[in-house]
C-alpha positions in Angstrom: 140.6 58.1 137.0 137.9 60.6 136.1 135.5 59.7 138.9 133.7 62.3 140.9 135.7 63.1 144.1 132.5 62.7 146.1 132.0 59.2 144.8 135.6 58.3 145.6 135.2 59.7 149.1 132.0 57.7 149.6 133.8 54.5 148.4 136.7 55.2 150.8 134.3 55.6 153.7 132.6 52.2 152.8 136.0 50.5 152.5 137.1 52.0 155.9 134.0 50.7 157.5 134.6 47.2 156.1 138.2 47.4 157.2 137.2 48.4 160.8 134.6 45.5 160.9 137.2 43.0 159.8 139.6 44.3 162.5 136.9 43.7 165.1 136.2 40.2 163.8 139.9 39.3 163.6 140.4 40.5 167.2 137.5 38.5 168.4 138.7 35.3 166.6 142.3 35.8 167.9 141.0 35.2 171.4 139.1 32.1 170.3 141.2 28.9 170.6 138.9 27.0 168.3 138.9 29.6 165.5 139.8 28.4 162.0 143.3 29.6 161.3 142.8 29.6 157.6 139.7 31.7 157.9 141.6 34.2 160.1 144.4 34.3 157.5 141.9 35.0 154.7 140.3 37.8 156.8 143.7 39.4 157.4 144.5 39.1 153.7 141.2 40.8 152.8 141.9 43.5 155.4 145.3 44.2 153.8 143.7 44.3 150.3 141.2 46.9 151.6 144.0 49.0 153.0 145.7 49.0 149.6 142.4 50.0 147.9 141.9 52.8 150.3 145.4 54.1 149.7 144.9 54.0 145.9 141.6 55.9 146.2 143.1 58.5 148.5 145.9 59.1 146.1 143.4 59.5 143.3 141.9 62.4 145.3 145.2 64.3 145.4 145.3 66.6 142.4 148.3 66.4 140.0 150.5 69.4 140.3 152.2 70.8 137.2 156.0 70.4 137.3 
């Protein structure tokens, strides 16, 4: 990946914000007995996907060290 580190950091920040927002939504829906369970599962799946994307982007910021 030859992207600019500043662009990657900006993307990570945006993904973290979305991850945090989903966390708040899921927490709110967990207390709602009438919440759609399928929708909650989809939100949780999206949250996990975001976490994976953040981890991949963070690893792209770590420079390769020569062996």
